[in-house]
C-alpha positions in Angstrom: -17.9 45.4 2.5 -14.5 45.9 4.1 -11.4 43.9 3.0 -8.1 44.8 4.5 -4.6 43.4 4.5 -2.6 43.1 7.7 1.1 42.5 7.3 2.3 39.4 9.3 4.8 40.8 11.8 4.3 38.2 13.5 2.4 38.8 16.8 1.1 36.1 19.0 -2.4 37.0 17.9 -1.4 36.6 14.2 0.3 33.2 14.9 -2.8 32.0 16.6 -5.1 33.3 13.8 -2.9 31.6 11.1 -2.9 28.4 13.1 -6.7 28.4 13.3 -6.9 29.0 9.6 -4.4 26.2 8.9 -6.6 23.8 10.9 -9.7 24.7 9.0 -8.2 24.6 5.5 -10.2 22.6 2.9 -7.4 22.5 0.4 -3.6 22.2 0.8 -0.5 22.1 -1.3 2.3 22.0 1.1 1.4 19.5 3.8 -0.8 16.5 4.5 -1.1 16.8 8.2 -1.4 19.9 10.5 1.8 20.6 12.3 1.9 21.2 16.1 1.2 24.7 17.3 4.9 25.0 18.2 6.0 23.9 14.7 3.6 26.4 13.2 4.8 29.2 15.4 8.4 28.6 14.4 7.4 28.6 10.7 5.6 31.9 11.0 8.5 33.4 13.0 10.9 32.4 10.2 8.5 33.8 7.6 9.8 32.3 4.3 7.7 34.7 2.2 8.5 37.9 0.4 5.2 39.2 1.8 2.5 37.7 4.0 -0.8 39.2 5.0 -3.9 38.3 7.0 -7.0 39.1 5.1 -9.4 40.9 7.3 -13.1 41.0 6.5 -15.0 43.6 8.5 -11.9 43.6 10.8 -11.9 39.9 11.4 -9.1 37.6 10.1 -10.7 35.1 7.7 -7.9 34.1 5.3 -4.3 34.9 4.4 -2.3 35.5 1.3 1.4 35.3 0.7 3.8 36.2 -2.1 7.1 34.3 -2.7 10.3 35.5 -4.3 9.4 33.7 -7.6 6.3 36.0 -7.9 3.9 33.2 -7.0 0.9 33.9 -4.8 -1.0 31.6 -2.5 -4.3 32.3 -0.9 -5.4 30.2 2.1 -9.1 29.9 3.3 -10.2 31.7 0.1 -13.6 30.1 0.4 -14.4 32.7 3.1 -14.3 35.4 0.3 -17.0 36.0 -2.4 -16.1 37.0 -5.9 -16.3 40.7 -5.2 -14.1 40.4 -2.1 -11.6 38.2 -4.0 -11.4 40.9 -6.7 -10.9 43.6 -4.0 -8.2 41.5 -2.3 -6.2 41.2 -5.6 -6.5 45.0 -6.2 -5.2 45.7 -2.7 -2.4 43.2 -3.0 -1.3 44.4 -6.5 -1.4 48.0 -5.4 0.9 47.2 -2.5 3.4 44.9 -4.3 4.8 44.7 -7.8 6.3 41.5 -9.3 10.0 41.2 -9.0 12.0 41.5 -12.2 11.9 38.3 -14.3 14.8 35.9 -14.5 14.6 33.6 -17.5 13.8 30.0 -16.4 13.7 31.0 -12.8 11.1 33.7 -12.2 8.1 34.7 -14.3 7.6 38.4 -15.1 4.1 38.6 -13.6 2.4 37.3 -10.4 1.0 33.8 -10.8 -1.2 31.8 -8.4 -0.5 28.3 -6.9 -3.9 26.7 -6.4 -4.5 23.2 -5.1 -5.8 20.9 -7.9 -8.8 20.1 -5.6 -9.7 23.8 -5.2 -11.8 24.1 -8.4 -14.0 26.9 -6.9 -10.9 29.2 -6.6 -9.7 28.1 -10.1 -13.1 29.1 -11.5 -13.2 32.4 -9.6 -9.8 33.4 -10.8 -10.7 32.5 -14.4 -13.8 34.7 -14.0 -11.5 37.5 -13.0 -9.6 37.2 -16.2 -6.7 35.1 -15.0 -5.6 32.2 -17.2 -4.4 28.7 -16.2 -0.9 28.0 -17.3 0.3 24.7 -15.9 -0.5 21.7 -13.7 2.2 20.3 -11.4 2.6 16.7 -10.5 4.4 15.3 -7.4 6.4 12.1 -7.1 4.9 9.9 -4.5 
């Protein structure tokens, strides 16, 4: 089993791969409809994340993971990874990055994961890996 992280630079190949992953998502937090390819490409070029990686499985991009400046982590297309691969992914990510220093009421001291409320499989897998749920967010509609 081979899991690798490829830093988003971005190249045109990475932009296309991320767009294909975006279109195939089963769970989403940030948007209700898929943006146009041009909107997506602009977003990727602006890279709003502290770190962003394609997750390669046997050399093929299957998912992506990002870390924001508040120490939050998001995994997209996580259903393409089994429990062992998810554990390896977290090891690779945490060996590469350390959480930013905490800021009371602004930034938690450790990494934490944003997971769609509908993504109960990922919630269960993270709990099996020893992570603990801490909050549920509600949006105003």
